[in-house]
N, C-alpha and C positions, 0 to 999 in steps of 0.2 A: 544490448546486454541490459540486465534487469538489477534493480538494486531497491533495497529499504533504506531510507535515508534519514539518520538523526540530523537535527538542525544545527548542532554545534560540535565541535570537536577541537578538544585541548588536552593534548597527550603528547608524550615522546614518541616520535615516529621511528619506524623501521623502513628506512629508504633504500632504494636501489642503489648498489654500489658500497654499501657499509661492509666493513671487513669481519665476514663471519668465516668459521673454519672450512665449511664444504662448499663455498661458492663456485670453486672451478671444477668440481667433479659430482659424481653421484652422491647424494646423502648417505650418512652412515645407517646402519640397520638401527631400527627402533630400540634394539637391545645394546646398542654401542655406546661410546661417548661423544663428546663434541661440545660445541659452543651453545649454551643456552640463553645468551644475552639479549635474544630478539623478543623474548615473552615471558610470562610468569606462568606458573602452574595453576591450574583451575581449582586449587585445594580450598581456598578460603571462601566460605559463605556467611556473608555479614550483611546485616540490614538494620537501619535505624528508620522506623517507621514515622512518618510524620501526618498520616491521616487521623482523622479524629478531632478532639477539641483542642483548645488552646490557640487557635487562630484569632487574628483580629481582622475586620473588615470594614470598609467604607466605599461609598461611591465617591466619584470625582476623579481628579487626575492631577498629580503634581510629582515630578520626578524626584523632588526632594524627600519623598517618603520612602524611596529606597535606601537612605542611609541608616546605618545601625544606630546612630545616635538619636534617631527621630522618635518622638514619645507618641506612641499609638495608644495610650491609655484610655483616650476618649473615643475610640472606635468600637463598634459593636464586638462582643464575643462571637465566635463563630465556629464551625465545624465543617470539615471537608472529608470526602467529596460532599458536592451542594448543587443545588440549582437556586440562585438567589431569588428567582421568580417565585418560589414557594413561601417566601417571606411576605406578609401581607401588604408591607409597605413598599414592596418592590415588584408587585404582581405585574406590572406593565412596564418594567424599566429595562430598557436597552442603553447601553453606554459604557463609560468607564467605571472600573471598578479596581480596588488594591486589597490585596491579602498579605498579611505578614505574621509570621511566627518566630518567637524566640525560644530557643531550646538549648539545653546543654548536651553536648556529645560526651560519651565516656571516654577515658583514656584509650589511645590508639590500640585497637586489637592486634594481636600479633599476627604479622604476615599481610597487613592491610596497608597499602600505600594510598596516596591521595589520587594517584593516576588511574587506581582500580575503581575509584567510586564513579557512580552514575547518579546524577539527580534525576529521578524519575518522577514526573508530576502527572502521570496518567494522561487523561484527555481533558482539553479546555475549550470551553465555547466562548469566544471564537479565537481570538488572537491574544498571544501573552508576550511579555518581555519579563525575565526572571532575573533576580539579583540575589547573591549570596554574600552576607557580609559587606555590602554595599558595592559589589563588583557584579557587573552583568555576566551571567554564564550562558545566556542563551535566548533566543526569541523564535516564535514561530507563528506565521500568518502576518496580516498587514493592518495598521491602525489607520484611521481616516487622515488624510483624504484618500489613501490608497488602501482601503479596506479590503481584506482577504481572509474569509473564513476558513479556518483550519481545525474545525470542532473535532474532525475524525482522526486527527493525526496524534499518535501517541508522543508525549514529550520525554526526551531523553537528552541531558545536558551533562557536561563534563567539566567539573571544578578544576581550575589549574592548580598545580601543586603549591602548598603553603596556603592556600585560601581558607581550608577547613581548620577550626580551631578545636583540637582533639583535647579531650578535658576540661572545656571551656564553653563559654556561651556563644552561640551563633544566632544569625537572624537571616531568614529567608523572606524575601518580598516579591510578590507577583503582580505585575501590573496587567490588567486584563481590559480587553474590549469585546463586548457583545453586541452584534449588529441586528439579531432578531431571534426570537425565541428564548429558551432558557440561557442563563449565563453561569458561568463559574466552573469548578472542577467537577464535571459530571461523572467521571469514572476514574478509578485508581489504576495501579499502585501509585501512592505519593510517599516518597522517602528518599533516603541515601542508601543505596544498595551497591554492592559488588556485582560483577557480571554473573558470578556463580549463584548469587541469591536471585537475580532476575530470571536465570535459566530455570532455577527450581520453581520460582513462581509461575513459569510459562510450560511447566512439566518436562523440561529437558534435564535428564539426569546423566551421571556419569562420576568417574573418579578421578583423582588427581594424576596428572601426568608424572611420570618418573622423570629425573633429569636426562637419562638417555632418550626417552620419548620426546622431550622437550628440544633436546639438541636435534633430533631427527625431524621435527616441525620446522626448526629454524632453518635447517639445511635446505629443505624444499623451499621455502619462502625466499630465501636467499638466491637460490638458483633462478627462480621466476623473476625477482627483481633485478638481478644482473643480466639476465637475457633480455628482459625488456628494455632496460637502459642501453644496451648494445645494439637493439634493433634486431637481435637473433630470434626471430619468431619461431625457427625450426626447434631451437633448444626449448623454448618456452612450450611449444606444443607437445613436447616429449614429457613434461611435467603433468599432463592432463592424461587420464586414464581412457582406455577403449570403453566406450559407452559413458563417458562424462556427460553429465547434465546438471545444470546448475542454474536455478531461478530463470528457466526458459532457454538457457544457452547450451548448444551442443559444442562439442570441440571445434567442429567446422565453423559454426557462427561466431565463436568467440575468437578464433584466430583470424577470421575474415575482418572483423571490425578492428582488431589491433593492427592488421596490416594497413587498412584504411587510414588509421590514426597516424601511423608511421610515415605513409606516403604523403599525408598532409601537414603534419607537424615535424616532420624528420626524426625528432627525439621526444620520447615519452617516459614518464615515470610511474611505476606502480609502487604503492605505499601501503604498507599495513601498519597500523598504530594500536596501542593499548591491547596487543594480542595476549590472549588468555587461553592455554592449552589443557584440554582434559580427554579422557578416553570414555567413549560410550559403552553402552552394554554389549556391542558387538565387536569391541576391540578397536574401532576405528579410532584414529586420533583426529580430535577436532580443535580447529583453531576458531576461537570466537575473537574476531578482530574487526576494526574499523579500516575498510579498504577504500582507496582511491586511485584514480588515474588522472594524471595531469600532464599538459604539454611542457616543454622547455621553457616557454614563456609565461607560465604560471596559469593558463587557461585551464579551466576544470573540464576534463573529458567526461568524467563520471563524479558526481558528488562523493564525499566521504560517507560511507555507508557501513553499518553493522552487518556482517556477515558471518555464518558458520561455514568454515572450510574442512571437509571431510577428506582425511588424508588414508590412503591405503598403507598399513603398517608393515607391508611385505615388499611392496613394489615402488615405492618412492614416488607415487603420482597422486594428484588430487582427483578424487572420485566425483566431486559434484555432490550437492545436497538432494537431488532428484526430487525436488519440492513439487507439489502438485497446486498450490496457491501462492502466488508472488507477483511482484510488480516487474514488469518489463518497460523497456524504454528505448527511444530512438530519436534521432535528430529531425525535428519536424519541419519541412518547408512552409507547409501552411501556416504554422504557428510561430515560426521564426525563433525557435527555441527547442531545447529537448524536452519531449513531453513523455508522461508515463501511462501505462494502462495495466490493470490487474487481470491475470489470467488464472482460470481454474480448470484443472485437468482431471478428468474422472480416473478413477483407479486402474483401469485397464490401459490407459495411455502410457504410463511408466512401465508397465508389465509387458508391453508389446513393443515392436518396432516398425511394423508395416501397417496395422490396423488404422482406419482413418475413421473421424468422428464428425459428426454435425456441429454446428456452432450457433450459440445464442448470444447475441450483444445486448448488454443490459446497461441502461443509461441513468446516471444519477440525477438527482433533484437540485432544485437551486441551492446555492451556498453550499454545495456539495464537491466531490471529487471521487476518482476511483478508489481513494483510500478508505472511504464510508463503507465499503463493502467488507473491508477486513474488520471494521469495528463490529459489523453485524455476524462476524463469523461464518461467512457464506460458504466457505469450503465445508464446514460441518454440516450447515443447512442442506447444500446441495448433495453430499455423500448420502445424507439421511432419507432425502426425497428418492432418490435413485434406488437405495436398498429398500425402503418401506413402501413405496409407491409403483416399484417396478419400471421407472421411467427411463427412457433412452439415455445412455451414457453420451454425455454431450460436453463439449469445450464451451466455456463460458468466458466472455471477454468483456471487461469493465473500462471502457474509455474514461479519460478525464474530461468530463463536459463543463467543469467549471460552473458558472452562471451564464453560459453563452446560448442556451436555448437551441443548439444543434443547427444553428444557421451561420452564414458567413457574414459577418459585419466588422466594424472598426474595432470591437471589443474581442475579437479572435475569430478565426476561420475554422470552427468547429465542424461544420459539415464536411468541408474538404478534408479536414484532418481525419475523420472517421472513414469517409467513403473512398477517398483516393489515397489514403496512406496506410491507416490501421488495417482496414479491410484486407487489402492485397498483401501487406506485411504477414499478417496472420495465416493467410492461406500459403504463404511462401515458406515461413518459418515453423508452422506446425501442422500436424497430419490432419488436415481439414478434408471434408467432402465438399469441393469448393464449387458448389453451384447453388442457385437460389431455393431449390426445394429442401436443402439442408442447411438453410441460414434463416435463423428467425432473429426478431428484435423485441426487447421489452424494455419499459421504463417506468421509473416511479415519479409522480408528482411533474415537474417540469420535464423529466425523461420519459413520462408517459405520453405527453404532448410530442416530444421529440421521436418516440417510438413510432407514433402514428404518421407523423409528418415525412419522417425519412423512409418510413416503409411504404406509404402510400404513393408517395413520387418516385419510387425507385422499385417498381415490381420485378426488375431483372435482377435485383440483389436479394431481396427478402421475400418469403413466402408466408410466415406466420407474424403476427403482430400482436403484443400485449401491452396492456397499461395497467399499473395500480395506482389508484388515487390520482388519476392523470388530469393535467390542465388541459382537458380536451375541448374547453370553450374559449381558449385564450390563442392569441397569435403570439409571435416570439416578442418577448418584452424586453429588448436588448437593442443597443446600437443608437445612433443618431435618429432623431425624427424622420429623416428621409429614409433612413434605412428600415425603421420600423413601419412605415407607410409602404415600402416596397415588398416586406415581407407580410403584411397584413393577411394575404390570402391563405398563409400557412396555419390556418386555425382547424383543427382536426374535424369538427362537425361540419362546417362549411365546406371543407374539402370533399367529405363524403357525400354531402348533398349535392355537389357539383358534378359528382361522377356517375357513370352508368352502373347497373347491376352487373355487367360483365366485368367491367374494370375492378368493381369491388370484390367480385369473387376470384379474383387471382390471389386473394389472400385469406387465410383464416383468423379469427379474431377472439381475444379475451379481453375484459376490461372490468373494473369494479370501482366503487366509491362508497364512502360512508354517508349515512344520512345525517350526520352532523358535522361534515366536513367544514372546516372554519373558511375555506375558500369557494364554497358552493361546488366542489368537484363531484360530490354525489349526485347533485342535479345534472351536472355536465354528462356524467356517465349515463343517466337515465335517458338524457336527450340523444346521446349518441345511439343508445339501444333503438330509440324511436326512429332515427334517421336510417339506421341499417335495415331495420325490419320493414320500413316503408317501401324499401327497394327490394324486398324479399331476400336479403343477405343474412345467411345464417351466422350466429356469433353466441359466445359464451358470455354472460354478463351477470355481474351481481351488485346489488344495492342492499348493504347491511347496515346493522347498527354499529356506528363507529365514528370517529373523527379522522383528521389527518394526521395519522400517526403509525409507526411500525406495526403497534399492536393490532392494528385493524387489517393492513395488507399482508403481513408476512405470513400469517397462516394460510394465506390463499396462493401461495408460490407453487402448490400442487396442482393448481389449476392453470396457471399461466404456463407452467413448464409441462404440464400434462398436454396442452394445446400444442406447444411445439413438437414434443415427443409424438404425438399422433400424426403431425404433419410429415415429420422425419419417417416414421414407419410406414406411411402410406406410399412411400417411393423408396423401396429397398435397393441396395447397391450391392454389387458383388465385391467383397473385400479381396485385397491381394493376399497371396499366400505368405503366411508367417514364416520366416526363416527359423530354423532350429536354434532354441535358445541357447546362449553361452552361459554355463554354470556360474554361478556368483555365490562367494561365501557371505554375501550380505543381502539383507532385506531392506526395502524402503517402505515408507507409508502407503 
């Protein structure tokens, strides 16, 4: 199953087994009456913006700075969003910093409850711990000694009831740690918002649900919750529409995982919290909810996650969101935990049921993860490339490579995770063309190094290799000294130098580098070109003006995906016959 995961959840939960009017039978029609206590209508659009000036800032670290009574008058006046390295006195500063802002909320707006408010803090580089009126409301990432960069993760925290002081003074304090590069609030939105306002900021529009529509949504949710609590998978399955597709899950896949949980845990609970119901432009009833799946012993099967549940207003079933860019996840043996990966599906994927597609695996850089591609809006970028450049429609998979250099070490078995778990799972769960001629690999920075090492050492799996601003001159810099010594041969340029032309010609290649790259990766790209050319191996390479930044390599995605596209088209396949489409009153993205 796949989920987008807020890091904090403080709300009144709608739990399986709660007494709602339609739990035992089919939900009432969307025009009927019924119990509406499971949710609120999505009619209130309220936002209190905290971006701009009025903030105070200091470096250092002291948890007493979270207190509302703390006097921050000696701190620097500050504006957010920001990058503290643009301040001349902080140009090279990495470490702890604190932000505070004292502000006055208006009187409580009509219809706004505390549980409807989300404290949105945008994206923070790298880790944060956030306090509202002296109380911690959430944290993301890790502080030393367990540093974990989460610069790419949008912060959404949920203040508990009674914490906000309407018509009075409030203080927000944010403790941050930056491990490398710029620090601070590097992107918004920053403020206190209802879900309706956040939806509006994201371009999701709709109108308030009526009480009967609210009751209708509550009845479907209640039926799902009670079926799961009773272990009645068949009844739960009946709440999923024919053609259900939600964040990568078909009905078959969803039901299979639920059955597996029940077999292992015996009793599980499906919970929806802070539910907010609205009606979209096509008449679908949409539940904006925080959904979680837990075992009876309290074990988290899936973390609490904000989701949009689309309900058919005529048939009492959940349609799925039919998303084409989402986070998928599974329980990894290699990593001994549940891991995520993002998936991009081309437009034809959700408009067909039999057609199969080639796949590109795209690897993140150091201090990154699968979520960084969301921050880059890669779905929009890829849609545009396919449209404007005529590239092959391709599934793109973004594994969470952390800072693991795509090898197996004590820091994590990233190589095994990708090659032995993610890759076969993608071929099983998605309509891929599951052969090496239709599978490519691309990476950025550390990921460029990984694309070359994984690609070159696994010619049976990948046929095209691309790297942007890649660390092509470096071996994996992770693990113990002994592990680094054992993996020292995995340096892309040296690998190429050690291989024959015949071995190298099993792949096609693209790579680039900036002539002002701070890590010397432009020179590494030039040296890789020399190594390949010396063996007569064709390749597409560019050394251009620029440094180690998105602004250099992202405009060159047409060349890397062009390489993959050419490779895929050089090996045409006969597609299965597409069955006659079932008419649907709804359209999807």
